N, C-alpha and C positions, 0 to 999 in steps of 0.2 A: 132783561136777565135772568139766567136761564143759573138753577145749584145742580152742581152733581155730587153725591157722596161718595168722597176717596176711602175712608176708612173709616171704623166704630170700634167702639168699645163699651162693654157694662164692667164699672168698677164698683168698688167698697161706697166707694164715692159719688155712684149715680155713670150718667150716660158721658160718652167726651167723643164728640163726632168732629172729624176732620173731610171737611167740602170747597170743592173749588164753584168760585162761581165766577159763571161767563158772561160777560157786557161788552154787546156790538159793538157798541162806542168807547169801550176802555179796553185797557188789558186782563188779562186772564188773573184770576188772585186767589189765595188761600186761605183761608177760616176756620178758626177753631172755635166751637161753641162747648159747653158744658152745661149738663142738664138742659139743653132750650137756647143759654143765655149765652151769647156772641161774647166771647173773650179778647181773643184781637183777629187781624188781618196780616197777610202780607204788602197789603197796599199802603196802608197806615203805622210807620214802625218810626216815625219821627221822636216819640215817646219814651221807647225802650231805647231809642239809642240816649236820648239826653236824660234817663235813667243813669246810665252807663256813666256818659262826661260829665253830670252833677256830681257825681262820686267817686270817680277818677280826681277831677280839679281840687276836692277837699284836701287830700292826699301827697303828699311828696314823695313816697315811694313808693307805689300799692303794689309787692310784688305777689302777694297772695291774696287775690278775691274768689268770696263766695257770694254765688249767684243763687238765692231763692225761686224756683220757677223757674223751666226752661222754657215755657213758652213756646214759639216758634224759633227762637232759637236767636232772636236779634239783639236781645242783651246782651248774650254771649258773643256774639257778634262785634259788638261796637267795645267791649273788652280787651278782646284779644287784638283785638285793632293798636290797640296802647302800648308800644313797647319796651314800656317798665313792667308790663305783668310778665310774674314767673308760673306762676299756676292760675287758674280757676277750678276752683270747685264747683259742679253745678250741682245742686240738691233739688230734684225730682218727686216730686210723691208718687204720679202714674207711669208705671211700666210701659203702659202703650205708647205716650208720649215720644218717650223715648225707643223704643223698638222703631216708630213711624219714623226716628229722625236717622237713628244709624241705619234701614232701610232704603232709606231715598224716598218714599213715601212723601216724606216736607224732601223737595229736591234739591236744597242746598245741605240738609245736614250733616250728610258723611264728608264731606269736609270739611265743615265746623270742627265735628267729633275726631279727625285723626290728625287734630293740631296734639300736638305733644303736653299739651301746657295741661288740655284739657281734662278733668278726671269728673267722670260722671258716678254719682251719688244717687240711689232711688230710693227716698228715704222720710221721712216728715217734717219738715225743717227745726222743728222743736226738737224734735227728738235728737236731730245732728248738731245742733248746737249744744244742749246738753249734756254730748260725747264729747267734745272739741274740748281739747283742751283749753286752758287759758291763754290769753294774746295769741294767737291762731293764725290771722287775716290781722289784714289791713283796712279791706272792704268787703260791709257787707251789702247783698242789695236785693231788697226785697220785694219782689214782682211775683206773689202768688195767689191772688185773688186781686178781685174790683176797688179794693180798701173798703175801711170800715165804714162805710156807710152804704155799699150796693155788693155785699157777699154773694159768691156765687153758693160757695160750700159755709152754713154757721159755723160747724167748726173753727174755721179760722177767725174766727174775729180776736180768737185767744195770741193771734200772732201782731194784734195792736194794743195789747194790754202791757202792763207795767212787767208782770212775771219774763212774759216774752224779752221785753225790751232793755231787763237786763243783764238776762242770758245773753243778749249780744252782745252788751256790753264788756260780759266778761271774757266773750270770746275774742276781740279786735284789741287789737294793740293800743302803745298810746301814739297819739297822734291819728289814731284810724276814724273812720268813718261811715257812717250808715245812710242807706237812702232808701224813703218808701215811696211807692208808685202806688197812686191812690184816684180815683175815677171823679173823686169832687172834691172841695176845699174838707181838711179835716181836722181843724183848730184843737179837739179833746186829745186827738191823735200826738199833734205837734206839741201840748201841754205835758202830754206823758211824756214824752221825747225830753222837751226841758228838764223833767224833774230828774228824770235817769242821768242826763248825759251834761247836763249845766247849758245845754243849747239847743234849739234847732230851729230852722229856717224854711219854709213853706217856698215852692216856687209854682205860679200856676203855668200853664203851656198851654196855648191857642192849636186846636189841628181841627181839619175838617175831618170829617167819619162820615163814610155812605150817603153825601148829601147834605148833612147837618153838621153846622160846627160844635166843637164842643171845649172846654179847658176841665186839664187832664191837672192834677197837681203830684210833683215831687216834694218831699218832707226827707230832709235832711240833719242831719248830727254829727259835733266829730266827737270825739273822745281826749280830753286832754290832753297834749304832750307832757311827760317829764320832765319836771324841775333843772 
């Protein structure tokens, strides 16, 4: 197996690297790493798809969706596949990642961003939600880190705490939903979501990642519908 660096950026949060993995016995793939920590690749994308599908299944009319975390674009891709979706706001804090997507450094990027429903926002998701008018979205998909127990950036711990979840609820419409991705079970997160939304469900998702078995988790809460 050989790794070839495709792009690198130094940001306020550290180092972001996109590299190509070449395996003699398998397909070539892209891998994204932040500060030396594996974030995601293009081989195992089922969890990104599951994040979108689990959230979309919670809402009857997911017209406006906010995706927190661009990654390699697979969550956004799954959301765009749903014909009920009229707008997807993708909030990504790293300008370099957006640039790689737009320029085709991530090959499937230009086609995804060409979709007229996509609005790309380079910002911190906490700030973006704080500035959003109440009841702006039907769905919020949060996938900006590896979950509360395996943070790439310590500052992201706040995204799994009650104040952020309360901001998320304010930005969601009645009947809307939030789905949070985590690399491991996070019962304390589920408890906080339950306290804010009145409900929370965790879904374990078994995957095969680089020759080892892993279980990733999705946590979903719904905003009660208006009476």
